[in-house]
N, C-alpha and C positions, 0 to 999 in steps of 0.2 A: 327490512326495517323502513325504507323510504315509503313503501306502500302503506304500511301501518301509520306512519306520520301523516301522509296525505289523507287517509281515512279519518284520522283524529281531527285534522284541521277542517275537513269538510263537515264532520259531525258538529264541531264547535261552531262553525259558520251557520249551520242549520239551527242550532240551539239559539244562537244570538238572534237570528231572524225570527224564530218562533216566539221569542220573548216579546216581539213587537206585533204579534198576532198574524204572522204571515206563514202560510203553509204551502210554499212553493220552493223550487230549487234555488240554490244560492245565486246562480247567474241571473235568473229572471228577477229575483228580488233586488239585486244590486242595480240592474238596469232600470227597473221601475222606480226605485227609491231615489235615484240620482236626480230626478227632476224636482223633487220636493226636499230631499235630504231629511234630516231629523226634524221632528216637530218641536224639539227643545228650544226654549226661548220665550220671548214675549211677542204676542201678536195684537195688533190694534184693529178694531172694527172699522172697515171702510164703509159698509152699508149693510142693511138688512131689509128684506121685503118678503111679502107673502103673496102667493097666488091662490085665490079661493077656488073652491070646487067649480064655481061658475065661470072661472077664467079671469076674473077681475083681479087687479093688482092693488095691494094695500101696503101700508107701512105701519105696523103696530107700534114700532119703536121710533116713529118719526123719520124725517128725511135724513137726519144726521145723528144716529144713535151713538152713545158712548159705550164702547165695549173693550174688554181686555180679556185675553186668553193667555195664560202662562202655563208652560209645560216644563217640568224639570227633567233631568237626565234619566230618571227611573220611570218616566211616563206619567207621573202624578200631575194632574191639571187642575186649574181653577178658572172658571169662565163666568164672566159678568157682562150683562147687557142692560143698559138703562136708557129710557126715553129722556131726552134733554128737558122737555117742557113739563115734567111732572110737577104739579103744584105742591107747595109746602102746606103742611097742616096748619090751619088757621089758629088752632089752640096752642101750637108749638109743642104739643105733648103727643108722642107716638101712641099712647094708650087711649087718647080721647079724640080720634079722628072721626069724621063723618063717614057714612057709607060710601059716598062719592070719593072722598080722599083715600079711603082704603082700597077701593076698586082701582083708582088711577095709579096708586103706588104699586099694587100687585101686578096689574096688567101692563104696567110700564117698565117692568123689570123681569129679567130671567137670570138666575144664577144656579150653578151646580159645580160640584167638584168630584174627583175620583181618579181613575186610571184611564189613560188614553193610549190607544195603539193604532197603528196604520197597517192596512193590508193593501199594498200598492198594486198587486195583481188584480184584485177586485175593485180597486180605486175606492176603498172605503175607510172611513175613520170609525173606530170602535170606542165609544164612551162607556165605561163601566161606572155608572153613577153611584156615588156613596150617599150624597145628600144634595137636595135641590130645593129651590124656592117652590117648585111644583112637586108636591110630595109623591105624586103618582109615579115619578121617575126614580125615586130612591130605591137602591138595590137592583136596578134594572140595567140591562145592556141596551144602549141606543146606538144603532148603526146608521152612518151617514155616508151617502155617495158623495165623493168629492172630485174637484178638478183643481189643478194647480197650473195657472197660466199667467204669464207676464207678472210674476211676483205676487199674485193674488191667490189665496186659498179660499175656494168657494165650496160650501157643502149644503146639501138639502136635508131638511128635517121632513121625513115622509108624512104624508097625510094621516097615516095611522097614529102618529104621535100626537097630533092636534085633536083627533077625535071628531073633527068636523069637515074633513076633506081638504083642508088648507095645507099647502106645501110651503114651508118657510125656507128662505135662503139666507145664509150668513156669509159675508165676504170679509176676509181678514188679510192684513198685510203685516209681514214681520217687522217689528219695531227696529229702528236703527240701533246698532250697538254702540 
């Protein structure tokens, strides 16, 4: 009976790990996830920048973007990034903006929500996007290589997601509780 109990505990551990998108043995998962722990909670954006295909660095969301990432206990997430200096619409009416106002509003923000999991063995975050301000991501899986160091979660949006060879980096810090 003790052998059966151990087998059941091991199987339950693997099931719990696989719910977070991890396909490795329990010991490796525990070791790898200790550094970041759960993604559950609120994360505030520290910075965001892009490296273009030619190697130049840019900041599409400005030097100090406003960003919020929330993740619940089931892995449902909501992510929002906004450029601070987006101009208000002169008309005061969202339906009557100028082409420039629409462009700055859209290009100065990025939002999406869905399910988020972590694969600590591959050091990847997996975003299963349900809805997004960029419609091309809706219903798609977005995989991001990540690093967690000194309390900062940094992930890279691959060049293939931008379509123009740019790699974007998002840096987040867990909000104080």
